[in-house]
C-alpha positions as CSV (number, residue, x, y, z in Angstrom):
1,X,12.2,13.5,-12.5
2,X,12.7,9.7,-13.9
3,X,11.4,7.2,-11.7
4,X,12.4,3.7,-11.3
5,X,7.9,2.6,-9.7
6,X,7.3,-1.0,-8.9
7,X,4.8,-1.9,-8.5
8,X,2.8,0.6,-10.0
9,X,-0.7,-1.8,-11.1
10,X,-1.4,-1.9,-7.9
11,X,-3.9,-0.2,-5.3
12,X,-1.1,2.4,-3.7
13,X,1.5,2.4,-6.3
14,X,-1.1,3.3,-9.3
15,X,-2.2,5.8,-7.4
16,X,0.9,7.4,-6.8
17,X,2.0,6.6,-10.5
18,X,-0.7,8.1,-11.7
19,X,0.2,11.7,-9.3
20,X,3.3,11.6,-10.6
21,X,2.5,12.0,-14.3
22,X,0.6,14.2,-13.4
23,X,2.5,16.5,-11.3
24,X,5.4,16.4,-14.8
25,X,7.4,13.4,-13.3
26,X,8.4,10.6,-16.0
27,X,7.8,7.2,-14.5
28,X,8.7,3.0,-16.4
29,X,6.0,1.3,-14.0
30,X,7.6,-2.0,-14.0
31,X,4.9,-5.1,-12.7
32,X,5.0,-8.5,-13.3
33,X,1.3,-8.3,-12.7
34,X,0.4,-10.5,-10.6
35,X,-3.6,-10.8,-9.7
36,X,-3.4,-7.6,-7.5
37,X,-1.5,-5.4,-10.6
38,X,-3.2,-4.4,-13.5
39,X,-2.2,-2.8,-16.1
40,X,-5.5,-1.4,-17.0
41,X,-5.3,1.0,-14.0
42,X,-3.1,3.0,-16.0
43,X,-4.1,2.6,-19.2
44,X,-5.2,6.2,-20.1
45,X,-1.7,7.2,-19.1
46,X,-0.1,4.9,-22.3
47,X,0.0,7.1,-24.6
48,X,1.6,9.9,-23.1
49,X,5.4,10.1,-23.4
50,X,6.5,10.6,-19.8
51,X,4.8,7.1,-18.7
52,X,6.4,4.3,-19.2
53,X,5.2,0.3,-18.8
54,X,7.6,-2.9,-18.5
55,X,5.8,-6.4,-17.6
56,X,7.9,-8.0,-15.3
57,X,9.3,-9.8,-12.0
58,X,11.5,-8.0,-9.0
59,X,13.3,-11.3,-8.5
60,X,14.7,-11.5,-11.9
61,X,18.1,-9.6,-12.2
62,X,18.5,-9.5,-15.8
63,X,14.8,-8.1,-16.5
64,X,15.6,-5.3,-13.8
65,X,18.8,-3.8,-15.3
66,X,17.2,-4.2,-18.9
67,X,14.7,-2.1,-18.2
68,X,16.4,0.4,-16.5
69,X,19.1,0.8,-19.5
70,X,16.5,1.1,-21.9
71,X,14.1,3.6,-20.4
72,X,14.6,7.3,-19.8
73,X,18.3,6.9,-21.4
74,X,19.0,4.4,-18.4
75,X,18.5,8.2,-16.3
76,X,17.3,7.7,-13.3
77,X,16.0,10.3,-10.1
78,X,15.1,7.1,-7.9
79,X,14.0,3.8,-7.2
80,X,10.1,3.8,-5.3
81,X,9.1,-0.1,-3.8
82,X,6.2,-0.8,-4.1
83,X,6.0,-4.6,-5.4
84,X,5.3,-6.7,-3.1
85,X,3.2,-9.6,-1.8
86,X,0.6,-7.4,0.4
87,X,-2.2,-10.1,2.1
88,X,-1.8,-11.6,5.5
89,X,-4.3,-13.9,4.9
90,X,-2.2,-15.3,2.2
91,X,0.9,-15.3,3.4
92,X,-0.8,-18.1,6.3
93,X,-1.4,-20.1,3.9
94,X,1.8,-19.9,1.4
95,X,3.9,-18.1,3.2
96,X,7.3,-18.9,1.1
97,X,6.1,-16.1,-2.1
98,X,6.1,-13.1,0.2
99,X,9.6,-14.6,1.2
100,X,10.8,-14.6,-2.4
101,X,9.1,-10.9,-3.3
102,X,9.0,-8.9,-0.8
103,X,12.9,-10.4,0.8
104,X,15.0,-11.6,-2.7
105,X,12.5,-8.9,-5.3
106,X,13.6,-5.7,-2.3
107,X,17.2,-6.8,-2.3
108,X,17.2,-7.7,-6.2
109,X,16.1,-4.1,-6.7
110,X,18.3,-2.4,-4.3
111,X,21.8,-4.4,-6.2
112,X,20.6,-2.9,-9.6
113,X,19.7,0.4,-8.5
114,X,23.0,1.4,-6.8
115,X,24.5,-0.6,-9.7
116,X,22.9,1.6,-11.8
117,X,23.9,4.7,-10.3
118,X,20.4,5.3,-9.3
119,X,20.9,7.7,-6.2
120,X,17.9,8.0,-4.0
121,X,15.9,4.2,-3.0
122,X,12.9,4.4,-1.0
123,X,11.2,1.6,0.4
124,X,7.4,1.1,0.6
125,X,6.6,-0.3,4.2
126,X,4.3,-0.9,6.7
127,X,2.8,-0.8,10.4
128,X,2.6,-4.4,10.9
129,X,6.5,-3.9,11.2
130,X,5.7,-3.2,15.0
131,X,2.9,-5.9,15.7
132,X,-0.1,-5.2,17.6
133,X,-0.5,-2.5,20.2
134,X,-2.4,-2.5,23.4
135,X,-5.5,-0.4,24.2
136,X,-3.5,3.0,24.1
137,X,-0.2,4.2,22.3
138,X,1.3,4.3,19.2
139,X,3.8,3.2,17.4
140,X,6.8,5.4,16.5
141,X,10.6,5.2,15.2
142,X,11.7,4.3,18.8
143,X,9.0,0.9,18.4
144,X,10.7,-1.8,18.4
145,X,10.4,-4.4,14.6
146,X,8.0,-7.5,16.8
147,X,6.4,-8.5,13.0
148,X,3.1,-11.1,14.1
149,X,3.0,-12.5,10.1
150,X,5.0,-14.0,7.5
151,X,3.7,-10.9,5.5
152,X,4.3,-8.3,7.9
153,X,8.3,-10.5,8.9
154,X,9.6,-10.3,5.3
155,X,8.5,-6.7,5.3
156,X,10.3,-6.2,8.4
157,X,13.0,-7.9,6.6
158,X,13.5,-6.1,3.3
159,X,13.5,-3.2,5.2
160,X,16.4,-4.4,7.2
161,X,17.9,-5.3,3.9
162,X,17.4,-1.7,2.6
163,X,19.1,-0.2,5.5
164,X,22.1,-2.1,6.0
165,X,23.1,-0.3,2.1
166,X,23.3,2.6,3.3
167,X,25.5,1.2,6.3
168,X,27.6,-1.0,4.1
169,X,27.9,1.6,1.1
170,X,26.1,5.1,2.2
171,X,23.2,4.1,-0.3
172,X,20.5,6.7,0.4
173,X,17.7,4.6,1.5
174,X,14.9,5.7,3.0
175,X,11.9,3.1,4.5
176,X,8.1,4.3,4.3
177,X,5.9,3.4,6.7
178,X,1.7,3.7,7.0
179,X,-1.5,2.9,8.2
180,X,-4.3,1.0,6.6
181,X,-4.8,3.1,3.0
182,X,-8.4,3.0,1.3
183,X,-9.5,4.6,-1.9
184,X,-9.7,3.8,-5.2
185,X,-8.3,0.7,-7.0
186,X,-7.7,-1.0,-4.1
187,X,-8.0,-5.0,-4.4
188,X,-11.8,-6.8,-3.6
189,X,-9.9,-9.0,-1.0
190,X,-8.9,-6.2,1.2
191,X,-11.4,-5.8,3.8
192,X,-13.0,-2.2,2.9
193,X,-13.5,-3.0,-0.9
194,X,-14.6,-6.9,0.9
195,X,-17.3,-5.1,2.7
196,X,-18.3,-3.0,-0.4
197,X,-18.5,-5.5,-2.6
198,X,-20.2,-8.1,-1.2
199,X,-23.0,-5.4,0.1
200,X,-23.8,-5.0,-3.3
201,X,-23.9,-8.3,-4.0
202,X,-25.7,-9.0,-1.0
203,X,-23.3,-11.5,0.2
204,X,-22.3,-12.0,4.0
205,X,-19.7,-10.0,5.0
206,X,-17.3,-11.7,7.0
207,X,-16.1,-10.2,10.3
208,X,-13.0,-11.8,11.9
209,X,-14.0,-12.8,15.4
210,X,-15.6,-10.1,17.9
211,X,-14.4,-7.6,15.3
212,X,-12.8,-5.3,18.0
213,X,-9.5,-5.0,16.6
214,X,-8.5,-1.3,15.6
215,X,-7.1,-0.1,12.6
216,X,-5.5,3.2,11.9
217,X,-7.4,4.5,8.0
218,X,-5.4,6.7,5.8
219,X,-6.8,7.8,2.4
220,X,-4.0,6.8,-0.4
221,X,-3.8,9.8,-2.2
222,X,-2.8,11.5,1.3
223,X,-0.6,9.0,1.6
224,X,0.8,8.9,-1.6
225,X,1.6,13.1,-0.4
226,X,3.8,11.8,1.7
227,X,5.5,10.0,-0.3
228,X,6.2,12.9,-2.8
229,X,7.4,14.4,0.5
230,X,10.0,11.4,1.4
231,X,11.4,11.6,-2.3
232,X,11.7,15.5,-2.1
233,X,12.7,16.4,1.4
234,X,13.6,13.3,3.1
235,X,17.3,12.2,4.6
236,X,18.9,9.1,3.8
237,X,18.6,5.9,6.5
238,X,15.6,7.5,7.8
239,X,12.3,6.2,8.4
240,X,9.0,8.3,8.1
241,X,5.5,7.2,9.2
242,X,2.0,8.1,8.1
243,X,-1.2,7.7,9.3
244,X,-4.8,9.2,9.1
245,X,-5.7,9.5,12.9
246,X,-8.7,7.9,12.2
247,X,-8.6,4.7,14.0
248,X,-12.0,2.8,14.4
249,X,-12.7,-1.5,15.1
250,X,-13.4,-3.2,12.5
251,X,-16.8,-3.2,13.3
252,X,-17.0,0.0,13.4
253,X,-15.7,0.7,10.2
254,X,-18.1,-2.2,8.6
255,X,-21.8,0.1,9.8
256,X,-20.0,3.2,8.6
257,X,-19.1,2.1,5.0
258,X,-23.0,0.2,4.9
259,X,-24.8,3.1,6.0
260,X,-23.1,5.1,3.3
261,X,-24.0,2.3,0.7
262,X,-27.2,2.6,2.1
263,X,-27.4,6.6,1.7
264,X,-26.8,5.8,-1.9
265,X,-28.4,2.6,-3.5
266,X,-32.3,1.7,-3.3
267,X,-31.6,-0.3,0.0
268,X,-32.1,0.0,3.6
269,X,-29.2,0.7,6.2
270,X,-31.0,-2.6,7.8
271,X,-31.1,-4.8,4.9
272,X,-27.2,-4.2,4.7
273,X,-26.2,-4.7,8.0
274,X,-27.8,-8.0,8.5
275,X,-25.0,-8.8,5.9
276,X,-22.2,-8.6,8.7
277,X,-21.3,-12.3,9.8
278,X,-18.9,-13.2,12.3
279,X,-15.8,-15.4,11.5
280,X,-13.1,-17.6,13.1
281,X,-10.9,-15.0,13.7
282,X,-7.7,-14.3,12.1
283,X,-4.6,-17.4,13.1
284,X,-1.8,-14.7,15.6
285,X,-4.3,-11.5,14.7
286,X,-2.5,-8.4,16.0
287,X,-5.4,-6.3,18.1
288,X,-4.4,-2.4,17.2
289,X,-2.3,-0.4,15.3
290,X,-1.9,3.2,15.7
291,X,1.1,5.3,14.1
292,X,2.6,8.4,15.7
293,X,3.9,10.4,12.5
294,X,4.1,13.9,14.1
295,X,7.9,13.3,12.4
296,X,6.7,13.7,9.2
297,X,4.8,17.2,9.8
298,X,8.1,18.5,11.8
299,X,10.5,17.1,9.2
300,X,8.8,17.0,6.3
301,X,5.8,19.6,6.7
302,X,3.2,16.3,6.1
303,X,-0.1,16.1,7.3
304,X,-2.9,14.0,6.3
305,X,-5.9,16.2,4.7
306,X,-8.4,13.9,3.5
307,X,-11.0,13.3,6.6
308,X,-12.4,10.0,7.0
309,X,-15.6,11.0,6.1
310,X,-14.7,12.7,3.2
311,X,-12.8,9.8,2.1
312,X,-14.9,6.7,2.7
313,X,-18.1,8.7,0.8
314,X,-15.4,9.3,-2.5
315,X,-14.6,5.8,-2.3
316,X,-17.8,4.0,-2.2
317,X,-19.2,6.3,-5.0
318,X,-16.1,5.0,-6.4
319,X,-16.9,1.1,-6.5
320,X,-20.5,2.3,-7.4
321,X,-19.6,3.3,-10.1
322,X,-16.9,1.2,-11.3
323,X,-18.7,-2.0,-10.8
324,X,-17.3,-3.1,-14.2
325,X,-13.1,-2.7,-12.6
326,X,-14.7,-4.7,-9.4
327,X,-16.7,-7.7,-10.8
328,X,-14.3,-8.7,-13.5
329,X,-11.6,-9.9,-10.0
330,X,-14.6,-11.5,-8.1
331,X,-16.2,-13.4,-10.7
């Protein structure tokens, strides 16, 4: 397949692009290279004929159209839209750029993809469009959309715009929504890389409020496997949910990672644990997310295959091996 991938220099996007190229697909990686996107994440692929990179903004229609027309003779089998502003804290402080990229950018990609005859459009979304859960239960396809932050509100709007292209024109649009990802190449401002990198520097590790907010964690490669299943076996106008069945509080997550770090470094576990610092809670902080991904199992045959224990060990080891990568991003 020829795939037009937006945001392929970011965390999830770069993991997906690498897997796609390894499987023999041809990929155009279209990325604006804002602060969280790094071309270097995939620099080793740039000598490979079936990988192309073009720097561009998904809000710029002419740049998007030109990228379509000049690559792989304009023949693409699918657009996969990872490109997004994705950090909740940043959206609270500056909502406008989130609206521009996540909403207007998605609309631009949909319009150009449809006009260029790309048969499938996959919109990469988030579980945060559903808002917050109580102590029990899971989000499902039928859960009402109830976003809590500027970030999740713009992702909700993008999903609805995408689905409108199916309802209006019959365009084959597919939505994926996933729980919290972790793994290699995740930008240091995200929670798990923050824990690892600050611990290694001996800096305080900020934990919002009481630290008892609950998240479900999925290894990024399992998520990417799910996206491939949607590409190959998904249905138009359908939403597919992915999760890792690894719920834990932010506080427990912090302790688990610090215990792993202690085993791999010369420092004691207590030396790391004392770095945990409770800070004022985030505005509008959702308490719990959890996803019922049983429909993805029954319809796509997908299940997560990486245990949290193995995935977090691999992630910690990656950040230990790639200190130059993350130090260059945090100064």
